[in-house]
N, C-alpha and C positions, 0 to 999 in steps of 0.2 A: 504494500500500500504506500510505503514511503521510504526514502533513503536520504541520509545526510552524512557529510564527511566533516571530521574535526580531529585535531590532535588531542585525544582524550586524556592522555597521560603526560602531556607537554614534552614529549621527547622529539617532536618535530616531524614525525611521520603521520600522515593522515590515516585515521581509522574510519570505518563506515558503520553506521547504525541503520539496520533495516527493520521495517515494521510491516506487518500483514494483518489483515482482519482476523479476529478470533485466534490470534497466536501471540506468543511472547516475542518481544523484540530480540533481534540478533545483533551482536556486536562482532564485527570482523576486525580483529586487531592486526595492525601492520607491524611486523617485527623490526623494521627499520635497520636492516643489516648493511646497507650501502654507505659509502663514504660521503655522499652528497650533503651539501650545506643547505640551510633553510633560514627563513625569517618569518615571524608572525607579527603582524601589525594590528594593534587593537585601537580602533578609532571610536567605535560605538555610536556613530552618527549615520543613520541611513541616508544614502544619497551622496556621501563623501566619496571621493575618488582617490585612490592611492597609486602612486607610481613607485615601483621598485626597479632599480637598474634602468635600462633604456626601453624595455619592451613589455613590461607587465603593468597593466592599468585597470584593475577591477574596480567596480563600484561596490560600496558597502551596502548590504541588504540582508534582512533576516530571512528572505525567501530564497533559500539555497537548497540544492538537492532536488529530489522529486517528491512533490506533495509533502514538503517538509519545511520547517524553519528552524534556524539556530542563530543565536547571538554568540559569535565567537570571533577571535582575531582572524584577519585575512592571512592566508598561508601562502608563502612564496618559496618555490624551489630555486636554488641558486647554484647548483652544480658545485664547482670548485672555488667559487668566490669567497674571499675571507672577510670582505666588508662590501657595503653597497650604499648608494644614496637612496633616501626615501623622501618623497614629496607627497603631502596630503593637501587636497583641494576640497574644502567644505562647501556645502550648498551656500550660495550667497557670495562665493568668490574668495574668502579668506584662505591663505595658503601657509604651509609650514614646510621648510626644507631642512632635512637632517643629512649631513654629509658624513660619509665613511662610517656608517653604522655597522658594528660588529655583528656577525651572523650567529646562527644556532641559538636564538633566544626569542622571547616575546617582548615587544616594546609597546608601551602605551603612548599615544600621541593625543594629548588633551586639545580640545577645541579652543582656539584663542578667543 
C-alpha cells in the first residue's frame, strides 16, 4: 500500500519501510557495506530547495515514496567526496550557502 525511504539508524544508508493493507509493516534494512560518502540535510520547510554539489537539487516535501509521507532530512549520495557545498533556497527567496561541509553526517540548516 505504501513505501518510504529514510536512514532509520542514521548510518547514512537509506532503509525502506513498506506497508500493505491488513498486514504489519516491513522494514528493509540497508547494511551499508560500501565505501561511498553521504550527507543528510535537515531543513524542515516544505517547498525549500537544497543544492548539494553541482547536480543534486531536490525540493523538501513530506510527500515522498509511494502513498506515503515522512519528515526526514534530505539524503544525498556523494561517492568519494570528502566535503561539499550546500545551498538552501527557502520559499520566498531567502538563501543560505555553506561551503566545504564535511560528509557522512546530518546537518540542520535553520531558516533565516
